[in-house]
N, C-alpha and C positions, 0 to 999 in steps of 0.2 A: 377862456377857459385856459387856464395856467398848463403849461407843457408837462406832461408826464416826464418825473425825474429819469436820468440816463442810469441804468444800472451796471453797476461794476463788474468786472470781468467773472469774478469768484461768484455773483450772483445771478449770473444768466444761466438758464436752464440748457446744460449742452444736449448738443443734438446725438439722438440716438444712433451709437454705432453698432453696424451687422457684426456679428461675432464671426472672424476668420472660419472658413471651412478646415476641418483637421486636413493636415497634409497626407496625400497619396503615400502609397507605402512604396518606396524605389528598393531597387536591386540590394543596395548595399544594406537597407535596414532589413529586408527579407532574409537575407546571409547570417544577419545577427539572431533574428527572431527565430529560424530555425537550425542555429549552429548544434544545439543538443541532438538534433534527429539527424545532421549529416554523416554520422558515421555507419548508419543505418542503410542496409539494401532495399529495406521494403518495412514500410510503413503503415500502420493501418489508422485509419482518421476516424476519429469516433462523432459522428454528426446527428445532431437529432432533428434536425431543421429548424431550429432557432437562429438569430441573426448571428449571435457568437461561434457556433459552430458552422454555419453556411460559409461566414466570413474565412472561418480556418481552412476550409475545404478550397475556397477560392483563392487564397491567398498560398495556400501548400501547392498548389497547381501551377501559379505564377512562378514560386520557388523553383518547381521542377523543371517547367517549360524554359525556364532560364539556364539551365544547365545545374541547378542546386549548387550555387558557388558554397564553398565550402566542403563540399564534398566531394569524396574521389569519382563517384559517377551519380547521374541522377538515378534515385530509389524509385523503385515500384511502390505507387499508392493505391491503397484499396478503403473503400469506404463501407464503415458498417452502421447501421442504425438498431437501436434496440425498442423493440414495440412491448412496452412493460404491459398492454392490454388493460390499462387503469382508466380508460376513457375512451367514447365514441368517437371515432373518426382515426384514432392513432396508425390503424393501417393505412388509410389513405394517406395521413401525413409521411409514412415512410415510403408509400409508393410516390409521393411528392419528391422526395430526398433522392429517392432513386433515377428518378428521371433528370434532376438537376445533375448529378454525378454523371449521369450519361453524357449530357450537355457537356460537361467539360472533359469528357472522354477519361473517366474513372469508372472503375468496377464497384458493384455496390451490392451488399446483401443484408436482409431484414432478419434481425436476431429477435425471438420472441422470448417473451417469459412468460410461462404456461404454468409455472407452480401455484399453488395455493397461495392468495396473498393474506398478509396478517392484518388482525384486525387493529394493533397497535404497532406503532412504529414503521408506519409504512414508507415514508423516504427513506429510512436507513435501509429497509430489507430491500427496496427497489435499488439504490443506489449499489449494494453488496450484489443484488442479481446481474446489474447491469456490467460492472467489471469482471465478475466470471465469466458473462458469456461474450465479451468482448475479449478478453484472454484466451478462450477455447478458440474461438473464431480466428486470431491472430495468430495461434499454432497450426491451426488448419491451411490458413494461407502462406505461411512461410513468414509473417512479419514479425521484426524481432521488438519492435517499439509500438505501442499506441500514445495516439496524439489526442489530446482533449480540448478544448476550448473556453476552459476557465480564464477569465480576466482579471483586471486588476480592482473591478467592482465585486466579485465574487471572491477575493483574497480579502478586501475590507469587510465584509460581511461576515466572512469566517473567523476572522480575527475577531470582532465584536461579540459573536455569539459564544467563541469561546472565555472572552473575558467575562463575560456574564455569569459563566460556570464555575469562575475560578479557577483556570487554568493555570499552569505552569509554564516555564518556557517552552518546552515540547509544543503544548497546546497553541500557545500566543504564536509560535513561529508559523503558523496556520501551514498552507500547501507548499510543497515543494517544486521547484519548475520540473527535476526530475525525481523519481520515486520507483516505487515496485508495488505491484498489485497483482495478486494472484501469480505470483512467480514470474512476471512479465515487467519491463521498464514500462513506465509512466511517464510520458513529458508533457508538459502544460506551457507550450510557446509564447501564449499571447496572455501570462501570467501579469506584465507590467503592461498590457494595452489597455485603455479605457474602453468600455463598453460603445459609449456614443461614436467612439472612431471607428468602429466596427460596423455598427450601424449606419453610418454618414457613407462609409465604404459599400456598403452593398446599394443604398440609393445610388449613390455615383454609375454604379455598376447595372443598375437595374434588376437587381436580384431578387428572387421572393425570399422571403423567410416565414416562418410558422410562428404564430403568438400561442404560447402554452398558458391556458386557461388558471393552470394550478399556481402560475405568476401572481394570482390574485386572491389566493386563499388565505387568508388571514390568520389561520389556525397553523399555520406554517410559520416557524421563528424566523426563518430567513425572509419571507415574505414582509414581515411587521417589522424588519430592521429595515428594509430595503425602501418602506414607506415613508421612514423618516430620513432620508438621504438628504433632503434642502435643511433640515435641522441641523443635522450633523455638519453640512458644508458650512453652515452659519458660525459654528463652533471653532470650525477649522480642523474638523476631524473629515477631511475629504478622503475620497478612496486612495488617491495618490498618496497621502502622506501615510494613511493606515496601511498600505501596501509596503511602502518604504519602510515603515517599523517592523512588518511582520519580516521583510528581507533582513533586517539586522538584527533581530531575535533569531532567525535562524541560522545567521553567522557563528552568534554565541552559542547555541544550540549544538553546531558541528564542533566548536572549539571543546564544550564540554564533553561530547561524545568522545572525540579524541582522548581528552584527559584521560577519561574512564575506561576507556579501552585499553591504555597502554598500563594504567595500575593494575586492570584485571590480568593482563599479560605476568605482571610481576605475581602475582598473590593467589589466582585462580589455578585448579587443577581439574582441567576434564576426562575421563578415564575413557576407554571405549567403548564403553556403554552409556555416555552422555551423562553420565553421573557427575555434578560438579562440586567439589569440596575447595571452602576458604578458609583460612583462619580468620577467627574473630577480631582479634587484637590487631592484626593488618588493615581489615575493613575499617574498625573503629579511628585508624588514624587519618582517616582520607576526611575532608569536610564533607555536610550534610548532603548537599546537589551531589557531589560526586558518588557518595555511598548509595544512593537513590539511584542514580544510572548505573552502577554497577550491578544493583540488586535485579533491575528490570533487565538487564542483558543477560545474567545466568538465569531467571525466570524465562525469557524468550527462547533462550537456547534449549535447557532442561526439558521445556512444556512445547518444544516443537510448533511454535506460533509466534505471528508477528504481532498479535492483539495484546497488549498490555494492560494488565490490571488499571484500575483508576489509581490515579495519585493518592487518594486519600487512603485506601488498602496500603498501597505501597508504603507509604508514609507510616502508618499504623505497624507493618511489618518490618520497619527500619528500626522504629522505637522498641519495639518488643526484643529485636536482637541486640541494640543497645545497653539494655537495661541487665544482661548478660545472664538472664534466666533461660534455663534450659526447655525446650518446649515441642511440639510437634504443631503445625499448620499446613493447611492447604491454600494455595493461593496461585492465579494464574495456568491452572493444570498442573501443577507441581506439587510435590512434598516438601516441605521446608522441615529439617531435622536440625535443631540445635543443640548442641552440647557445650560442655564448659569452654573449650578453646576452638573447636570447629563449627563450621556449617556444612551440611549437606545437601543436597536439592536435586531431586530426580522426578522423573514423569510421576504423575498422580495417576494411581490404578482405575481403569473405567472412564478415564477420561478421553480416550482415544477413538475420534469419529473413523476409523477404519474398518474397510470393509475387506474379506478375503477376497485376495487378487492372483490369479494366474501368472506364474512367472515361466514363461518358455525359454527352452534352453538357448542360449546365445542374447538373451535380454537382460534388462536393469529395470530397476524400479525403485522409487523412494517410498518407505515407509513411516508416517505419522510425521515428516519432517526432520526426522532425526537420524534415519539409518538409509545408505545406499547398497542395495542387494543386486547383485550379478548373477547367475547362472551361466556355468560354463556351457560352449557349444556341445562338449562332450560328455555332459550329464548323462546320468541314467535316463533321465524324465524330467517333464514339466513338473513344478512344483505347484502347489498353493500356500499361499504366505498370507497369514491372517495375526490378529491378537492373538497371545495366550488365551487359555479359558481353561477353566474347572473342569475335573478335579486336577489339584496340584499334584506333583509326584517328585518325591526326589530323582527318579529317572529321568524326568523331564529335563531338570536343573542339570544332571550330569551329562545332557548331550552337549554341552558346549563347555570350553573353557572360561570361567569368569574371574574377572578380579577380586583377589582375595577382599573379604570384608565388604560382599556386596549387600546390601540390605534385602532382605526376602521380598518385600513389595515392589522393589524395584523390580526383580525378575519377572512380576506379573505384566511389567510394561515394553517390554521385548518381543522383536516379531516373532512368530514360531511356524514350523513348517506343519501345515493341517491335513489330516485325512479323515474324510467324511465329517468335517467342522470339528474334529478334536485333535488337540495339538500332541504332535508324537516326536516334534524334537526342537528344540530352541534355535532360532535362526539369529544367533549372536556372534559379535566379532570373535573367531576363535576357530576352533576347530568344531565342527558342526557333523553328528552324524546319526544315523535311525537309532535309538536306543536298542540294545541287544542285538543288534543286526552287526552293526560297525559297517555297513554299506555308505560310501562316501556319496554325499550329495552332489557335488560339485557346486557349492554355493558358498559365494564371497559376500561377507557383509562389513561393511565399514561405516562407523559413525562420523556423521556430518562434523565438521569442524566446529568451534565456537566461535561467534562471529568476532571476538576480539583477538583472534588470531589473523584476521584478516589483516593486510595490509593498509594503512590510513592514508587516506588522500585529502587534499588541500579542497576546500568547498570552493 
């Protein structure tokens, strides 16, 4: 029997190699991971009980216990779990997180979403409710930042979903490490960390994590993308590569935002009522991408919202402005008036989701994210502040000193002093008094400054 030919080295089947375990998180790496949280004295950790957020809680506790390198002093840590009430067992899962938090020496609160659930757009509604509940709880406990456990894998999925929708640079930048939601700072310290590494960390620590059944529901776009992860990896579209692309796109977005802000400072004016005026020719002198960003910033300021209109709608408005036509349009909660030489943008009447609010003496409040109102401690009485209401009267408009040429519709978007649900005086920047009586109310009203007047910083 002839001897079998000897295989050349290149033809031998290599012995399977054991993939090395991911490295543990050392003190230096934890200091880098939590560097954006170092300035804060109290941090709220958003923990659902899944592997990512459970790892966040454990790592944050390690960082704190090590003296929080990079911080002036170790911050206080609180934990909150949002129970959306969307499936059986959610209350038990929140209780399990509470028990684990106690094991780590951390306080815990369960925040319940008790509102009626929508029949469509459930995930988006749940996300909005989650951040609202977390922000409210953060204010209650005195936390100045919320930390969430979004990972490199989440970033990659977000980028792919937005790419599928034809998003522009803002969408493709995906999630930022530091942003703001519901008026409070939101930090994602694990955004460059792969999920697999966090799962391995939990295994080494023998810490339990909850498997969310919704992660298997293919009616959700994110789940469908996640299931194609192996195919994407074979194409070179790894979570790490996609996350790096998102980071670089984010860098480009920041540069464009800074250029647009500098351009607005030069050519846009916002008066004491938050009405923005801009020269059409000066706007048209800038490149298209900068024009879009300038318009978006104007709409966000005049509309008192951080929610921008869809890019297609913004592009349509920009094209109409570039045509030179005179028109009146509404977009992003704003009224846009285009005249031959100028654009005028103000809040759209009837779009303000504000309710009458009692303003006590010595207290302050915000109105529609456009005005700050303060009532003197020496004021005659507390006031009720709300939106202007009909019937409209010249006496109401005469109760405040208003800039010359203020559009009549813009007057209906200003705060007012209410009595029995009826507007009795404009609560606008200027001299506000009860019509016909002349009694000073002790009310100070200041328009919130446009974002483009804020000092720009490098990313």
